[in-house]
C-alpha positions in Angstrom: -86.1 128.5 40.7 -84.9 127.2 44.2 -83.8 128.8 46.6 -80.7 127.6 49.3 -82.0 126.4 52.0 -79.1 127.9 54.2 -77.9 130.9 53.4 -74.2 131.7 53.2 -74.4 134.0 56.5 -75.4 130.5 58.8 -72.0 128.8 57.7 -70.0 131.7 58.1 -71.4 132.1 61.5 -70.6 128.1 62.6 -67.2 129.0 60.9 -66.1 132.2 63.0 -67.6 129.8 66.3 -64.9 127.7 66.1 -62.2 129.5 65.2 -63.4 132.2 67.8 -61.3 129.7 70.8 -58.3 130.7 71.8 -55.8 128.1 71.8 -52.8 128.0 73.0 -49.6 125.7 71.7 -49.2 122.6 73.6 -45.6 122.4 74.3 -43.3 118.8 75.4 -42.7 119.9 78.8 -39.7 117.1 78.8 -38.3 119.4 76.1 -39.0 122.7 77.8 -38.0 121.7 80.8 -35.1 120.0 80.6 -37.2 117.6 83.1 -35.9 114.4 84.0 -37.2 111.9 81.8 -39.3 109.4 83.2 -37.7 106.3 84.2 -39.4 102.9 84.8 -38.8 102.9 88.6 -40.2 105.7 89.9 -44.3 104.5 88.9 -45.7 108.3 90.5 -44.2 109.8 87.5 -45.8 107.8 85.0 -48.9 107.9 86.3 -50.1 110.7 84.5 -49.3 109.7 81.3 -51.5 106.7 81.6 -55.5 106.8 82.2 -57.6 105.2 85.4 -57.9 102.0 83.0 -54.1 102.0 82.9 -53.9 102.9 78.8 -51.0 104.9 78.0 -52.5 108.0 77.2 -51.8 109.4 74.0 -49.7 112.2 72.1 -52.3 114.8 71.8 -53.5 114.5 75.6 -50.0 114.7 77.3 -48.6 117.4 75.1 -45.8 115.4 74.4 -42.7 115.2 71.4 -42.8 112.2 69.2 -39.3 111.3 70.8 -40.1 112.0 74.7 -43.3 110.2 73.7 -42.1 107.1 72.9 -39.6 107.2 74.9 -42.5 107.1 78.1 -44.2 104.6 76.1 -41.5 102.1 76.4 -41.1 102.7 80.2 -44.8 102.4 81.1 -44.4 99.3 79.3 -41.6 98.1 81.0 -42.8 99.4 84.5 -45.3 96.9 83.5 -43.4 93.9 82.9 -41.5 94.6 86.0 -44.4 94.7 88.1 -44.5 98.5 89.3 -47.5 99.7 87.2 -50.6 97.0 86.8 -51.8 96.4 83.9 -55.2 97.3 84.0 -56.2 99.8 87.6 -59.6 97.8 88.5 
């Protein structure tokens, strides 16, 4: 009576194309290398955790664990208040 417009083959091809990419597991660089924690007195070290507009990058972008993401956010906010970092970059 009514044939399906799209076959399952097409759907499976899309699924395989999506899963074909090789994904590397993100890891927290601060945990892995026992690196020094970000400090509000070092604005150059904090700049890799903020965008060009001055927003704090999310955990999924920076690859930090939840514990260190909270520390990064706190230190960026402290640096902004003490004028080590601008609130926004124009």
